[in-house]
C-alpha positions in Angstrom: 26.6 61.5 138.8 25.9 63.0 135.4 23.4 65.8 135.6 21.7 67.0 132.4 22.1 70.5 131.0 18.9 72.2 132.3 17.3 74.9 130.2 14.4 76.9 131.6 12.1 78.1 128.9 9.0 80.4 129.1 7.1 83.2 127.6 6.4 86.1 130.0 4.6 89.4 130.0 6.5 92.6 130.5 5.5 92.6 134.1 6.7 89.0 134.6 3.5 86.9 134.4 3.1 83.5 132.6 -0.6 83.8 132.2 -3.7 85.7 133.3 -6.5 84.4 135.5 -9.0 83.8 132.7 -10.3 80.4 131.8 -8.4 80.2 128.5 -4.6 80.0 128.3 -3.1 83.5 127.5 -0.9 83.1 124.4 2.0 85.4 124.9 4.0 84.3 121.9 3.3 84.3 118.2 3.8 81.7 115.4 7.5 82.6 114.9 8.3 82.0 118.6 6.2 78.8 118.7 8.4 77.5 115.9 11.6 78.5 117.8 10.3 76.6 120.8 9.6 73.6 118.6 13.3 73.8 117.4 14.5 73.9 121.0 12.3 70.9 121.8 13.7 68.9 118.9 17.3 69.6 120.1 16.4 68.3 123.7 16.6 64.8 125.1 13.7 65.4 127.4 11.0 68.0 128.2 9.8 68.5 131.7 6.7 70.2 133.2 5.4 70.3 136.7 2.1 68.7 137.8 0.4 72.0 138.1 1.1 72.9 134.4 0.0 69.4 133.4 -3.3 69.8 135.2 -4.0 73.4 134.1 -2.8 73.4 130.5 -3.2 69.7 129.5 -0.3 70.1 127.0 0.9 67.5 124.5 4.6 68.7 124.5 5.4 67.4 121.0 7.9 68.3 118.3 5.4 69.5 115.7 7.7 69.8 112.7 7.8 66.6 110.7 11.2 67.6 109.3 12.7 68.0 112.8 11.3 64.7 113.9 12.8 63.1 110.8 16.1 64.7 111.6 16.0 63.2 115.1 15.2 59.7 113.7 18.0 60.0 111.2 20.4 60.8 114.0 19.4 57.6 115.9 17.2 59.4 118.4 13.6 58.7 119.3 11.1 60.7 117.2 10.0 62.6 120.2 12.0 63.7 123.3 11.2 61.9 126.6 8.3 63.7 128.4 8.8 64.2 132.1 6.6 65.4 134.9 7.0 65.5 138.7 4.2 65.1 141.3 4.5 64.5 145.0 0.8 63.4 145.4 0.5 61.4 142.2 -2.9 63.1 141.7 -2.7 63.2 137.9 -5.5 62.6 135.3 -4.7 59.4 133.4 -6.8 60.8 130.5 -4.5 63.9 130.0 -3.1 64.4 126.5 0.4 64.3 128.1 0.2 60.5 128.5 -1.4 59.6 125.1 0.8 61.6 122.6 4.4 61.5 121.6 6.9 58.9 122.8 8.1 57.7 126.2 7.0 59.3 129.5 8.3 59.3 133.0 6.8 60.7 136.2 9.0 61.3 139.3 7.0 61.1 142.6 7.1 60.0 146.2 6.5 56.5 147.5 2.9 57.3 148.2 2.4 59.0 144.9 3.7 56.0 143.1 1.0 53.8 144.7 -1.6 56.2 143.5 -0.2 56.5 140.0 0.1 52.8 139.5 -3.4 52.3 140.8 -4.7 54.8 138.3 -3.0 53.1 135.4 -0.9 56.0 134.3 0.8 55.2 131.0 4.3 56.1 132.1 7.4 54.9 133.8 6.7 55.7 137.5 9.9 56.5 139.5 9.5 56.9 143.3 12.2 59.0 145.0 11.3 58.3 148.7 9.2 60.2 151.2 9.7 63.5 149.3 10.5 64.8 145.9 14.1 65.8 145.4 15.4 67.8 142.4 19.0 66.6 142.5 17.8 63.0 142.7 15.4 63.6 139.8 18.1 65.1 137.6 20.6 62.4 138.5 18.2 59.7 137.5 17.4 61.5 134.2 21.2 61.8 133.5 22.5 58.4 134.8 19.6 56.1 134.1 17.6 57.7 131.2 20.7 59.1 129.5 19.3 62.7 129.3 22.0 65.2 128.4 19.8 68.2 127.6 16.6 68.8 129.6 14.1 71.5 128.5 11.9 72.7 131.4 8.7 74.4 130.3 7.1 75.3 133.6 5.5 76.2 135.7 6.7 79.0 137.7 7.2 76.9 140.9 9.4 74.5 139.0 11.5 77.3 137.5 11.9 78.9 140.8 13.0 75.8 142.6 15.5 74.8 140.0 17.0 78.3 140.0 17.0 78.7 143.8 18.8 75.3 144.1 21.4 76.3 141.6 20.4 73.6 139.1 19.5 75.6 136.1 22.2 76.0 133.3 20.3 78.4 131.1 17.3 80.7 131.1 15.4 81.5 127.9 12.7 84.1 128.1 10.4 85.2 125.3 9.2 88.6 126.6 5.9 89.7 125.1 4.8 93.3 124.8 1.8 93.0 127.1 0.9 93.7 130.7 -1.1 91.3 132.8 -1.3 93.2 136.1 -3.4 90.6 138.0 -2.1 89.9 141.5 -3.4 86.3 141.4 -2.0 85.4 138.0 0.9 83.0 137.9 4.3 84.6 137.8 7.5 83.3 136.3 9.5 83.4 139.5 8.6 83.3 143.2 10.1 84.9 146.3 12.9 83.4 148.2 16.7 83.2 148.2 18.5 82.9 144.9 22.2 81.9 144.6 24.3 85.0 145.2 21.4 87.2 146.0 20.5 90.4 144.1 24.1 91.4 143.7 24.9 88.3 141.6 24.2 89.1 137.9 23.5 86.5 135.2 25.5 86.7 132.0 23.6 87.7 128.9 24.2 85.3 126.0 21.7 86.7 123.4 18.9 89.0 122.6 16.9 88.5 119.5 13.5 89.9 118.2 11.1 87.2 117.1 8.0 88.9 115.7 6.9 91.3 118.4 8.5 89.3 121.3 12.1 89.5 122.3 14.1 86.3 123.2 16.5 86.8 126.1 19.0 84.1 127.0 20.9 84.2 130.3 23.3 81.8 132.1 24.3 81.8 135.7 27.7 83.3 136.7 28.2 82.2 140.3 31.1 79.7 140.7 30.7 76.6 142.8 32.4 76.2 146.1 35.1 73.7 146.9 34.6 70.5 144.9 30.9 71.2 144.3 30.2 72.0 140.6 27.7 74.8 139.8 26.1 75.4 136.4 28.2 78.5 136.1 31.4 76.4 136.4 30.5 74.7 133.1 29.8 78.0 131.4 33.0 79.6 132.5 35.0 76.6 131.5 33.3 76.5 128.1 34.4 80.2 127.7 38.0 79.3 128.5 37.9 76.6 125.8 36.5 79.2 123.4 39.4 81.5 124.2 41.9 78.8 123.3 40.6 79.0 119.8 41.9 82.6 119.6 45.5 81.5 120.2 48.0 81.9 117.3 48.8 78.4 116.1 52.1 76.9 117.4 54.1 73.7 116.9 55.9 74.1 120.2 53.1 75.0 122.7 49.5 74.3 123.5 46.6 76.7 122.8 45.0 77.4 126.1 42.3 79.8 127.4 41.8 81.0 131.0 39.2 83.1 132.9 39.4 84.5 136.4 36.0 84.8 138.1 35.3 86.4 141.5 33.1 84.6 144.1 30.2 86.9 143.2 30.3 85.8 139.6 32.1 88.9 138.3 34.7 88.2 135.5 38.0 89.7 136.7 40.2 88.8 133.7 40.7 86.5 130.8 43.7 85.5 128.7 45.0 83.0 126.2 48.3 81.5 125.1 50.6 83.8 123.1 48.4 86.8 123.7 49.5 90.1 122.3 52.4 88.6 120.4 54.2 87.2 123.4 55.1 83.8 122.0 55.8 82.2 125.4 53.0 83.6 127.7 50.6 81.0 129.1 46.9 81.6 129.4 46.7 81.8 133.2 49.8 84.0 133.2 48.2 86.4 130.7 45.0 86.6 132.7 46.7 87.2 136.1 48.9 89.9 134.6 45.8 92.0 134.1 45.0 92.1 137.8 46.6 93.8 140.7 48.4 91.1 142.7 46.9 92.7 145.9 43.3 92.4 144.6 41.5 90.9 147.6 39.1 89.1 145.3 41.7 86.7 144.1 41.7 84.7 147.4 38.1 83.6 146.8 38.2 83.6 143.0 38.0 80.6 140.7 40.4 80.2 137.7 39.1 78.3 134.7 41.7 76.9 132.4 41.1 74.7 129.4 44.4 72.8 130.1 45.7 71.7 133.5 48.0 74.5 134.8 51.6 73.6 134.1 53.9 72.4 136.9 57.0 72.6 134.7 57.9 74.9 131.9 61.1 75.7 129.9 60.2 79.2 128.7 60.0 81.0 132.0 61.0 80.3 135.6 57.6 80.2 137.2 55.1 77.6 136.0 51.4 78.5 136.1 50.6 76.3 139.1 53.1 78.4 141.1 51.7 81.7 139.7 48.2 80.7 140.8 49.5 79.8 144.3 51.4 83.0 144.6 48.3 85.0 143.6 46.4 83.4 146.4 43.9 81.5 144.2 42.2 78.6 146.1 40.0 77.0 143.4 40.8 75.9 139.9 38.5 74.3 137.3 40.0 72.6 134.3 39.1 70.3 131.4 42.1 68.5 130.2 45.2 66.9 131.9 48.4 68.0 130.3 50.0 65.3 128.0 53.7 64.7 127.9 54.0 66.4 124.5 56.6 69.0 125.5 57.5 68.2 129.1 58.1 64.8 130.7 55.5 63.9 133.4 53.6 67.0 132.5 50.4 66.1 134.3 51.4 67.4 137.7 50.0 70.8 137.9 46.7 69.7 139.5 48.6 67.7 142.1 50.9 70.7 143.0 47.8 72.9 143.5 45.9 70.2 145.5 49.0 69.6 147.7 48.8 73.2 148.9 45.1 73.1 149.6 43.7 74.4 146.4 40.3 72.9 145.4 40.9 71.4 141.9 37.9 70.4 139.8 38.2 68.5 136.5 35.3 68.5 134.1 36.3 65.9 131.5 33.2 66.4 129.4 35.0 69.6 128.1 38.2 67.8 127.2 37.2 67.6 123.5 36.6 71.4 123.4 40.0 71.9 125.0 41.8 69.6 122.6 40.1 71.1 119.5 42.6 73.9 118.8 45.5 71.5 119.6 44.7 68.6 117.2 47.9 69.2 115.2 50.0 68.5 118.4 48.3 65.2 119.3 48.8 61.7 118.1 
């Protein structure tokens, strides 16, 4: 199952509202931010909105810039991203602009909703998911069947809330406008309920940027997955480990590797990279673990992210990284690239050593290219 990268995008007031209760849509952003949103749309494979947003706003969801559309076509992509909506009831207006502008459309619905949509002659691919709507099934179909790798979600608040609460959102982009709505019945960005990790789990800030009089804020989740289950945060932390590998001093006799140790509550405990601080034989996991108290109780429930499979054999020091992780009590490891036999015969054994002693080992091969990037001079 290949889930797309899910980006939640919205403009909100300072008090967290998406709109007011008036008959006209409250425009929280300005021209500069609308252009930024257009750029994000152009970089997406699909754009999704909920049925409520489709009914209330009657949006077109287009890439407005001719230059951006031309760039998509030149890259072999459709002129417009796939437009997606979800509706359990199938009660959607076949005359809405959504269906009659842009390129391909798909609506995910229930078995009963599909009958209603087909009877109404909706101009879209209708995909029934059974008796009820299901977000994992929706995303899996978008990824595996429709080939969507990057999904932009533009609302509404209920959709944003469900995706965040189910741990399915990879990134949150908020354009915060300098206004207050203050109306109890106005739609809010997020609803009540349990979110992964609760209020003590903090998102990681990627960027803040003023755009006119609004401020763009980008966050990503930090909470590691459990066992073999992969969370959005697992992908972000592994991407960070691959970025750390780029900081390694180049070597002809050792790989460049990055590693991050993350507590179960999403707190970064330590990071390291190969040959850190002038130590020509230190490995990334070794460098990261050296910064922690071996008795730190958080290690037992932590996840270690390493761009390269932890080594099972090494010639520079007695203890390979797989043994160091086991001795530290680590029970979950996420990695991108299996170690090739460049320096050690039958090198790809670290994951097996860890798994044999009960460690949950997760491999995300989609990051293999990023892990190999600083090591191209060592590969055939």
